[in-house]
N, C-alpha and C positions, 0 to 999 in steps of 0.2 A: 265931785270926781274923786274916785277912791280906788285903792288896791283892795281886792276882795280875795278871801280864801275860804273854800268850803271845808266840810268835815273830811278827815282822812278815812274814807270808807271804801275806797276802790282797791281791791287786792291785786297785787302783781309782784313778782320777783321776791316773794317771801316777806313782804311788808304791806302796809296800807298806804294809799296815796291820796292826796288832796289836789285841788286845782287852784292855781293862783292866776288871777286876771286883773285887768284894769277896766273900769267902766268909762275911761276917758280916751286912752290911746295906747297903741302898742309901744310907742316910745316911752311912755310912763312905766309901762309894765317891764320893759327890758331894763330900764334904769334901776327900778326897784330890785329886780332879780339880780342884776350885776352887783349892786351894793350889798345884797344879802349873800353873795357868793354862790348863787344858783347858776350852774353851767348852762350855757345857751342850748346845749343839746337836749335840755329838759323842755324846750319850747315845742308845742304841738299845735301849730296853725293859729290858735287864738288864746292859748293858756300854757302855763308851765305846770308840769306834773312835779309835785314835791312830796317827799316821803313824810310820814307822820312824825318822824323824829325832828323835823324842821318846823312843824306847825306852830308851836309856842314861840319860837324865835321870830317867825314871820309876823305873828300878832304883836309881839313886843316891839317890832320895827314899824308897826303902824298898819299892817294889813287888817282889814275889817272882817271878822268872822261872820259868815252868812251860811244859810242852808244852800244845798246844791240847787234847789229850785230858784232861790233868790239870785244866786250867782248867774244862772242861765238867763233869767229874766232881765237882769241889768246889763248883761252882755248883749242881749238881743236889742234892748232899747237903745243902747249906745251904737248899734250898727256894727259891732265888732265880732259877732258870732260867725264862725265858719262852720257851716253844716257838714255833717259826715259825708254826704254825697259830693261835696265840693273839695274834699281833702285830697282827692286823687293823687 
């Protein structure tokens, strides 16, 4: 069970963004994010959006860097993936 973070490659609002997820539970994810000072408003159904400026800090706190493909695979295997069409 791990907290995962992909590469900050998603452009928006003048910066690049990464995704922070748990492959165990949303509770684990929310606890990690709160301890790292990430506001709850950054949570988007199954992940937190985090700016690239926070990436190294999250890895130093224990987030495992993975590719976007690996992050998605592990989220799906854990049964925690919320599909776009279900985000309504």
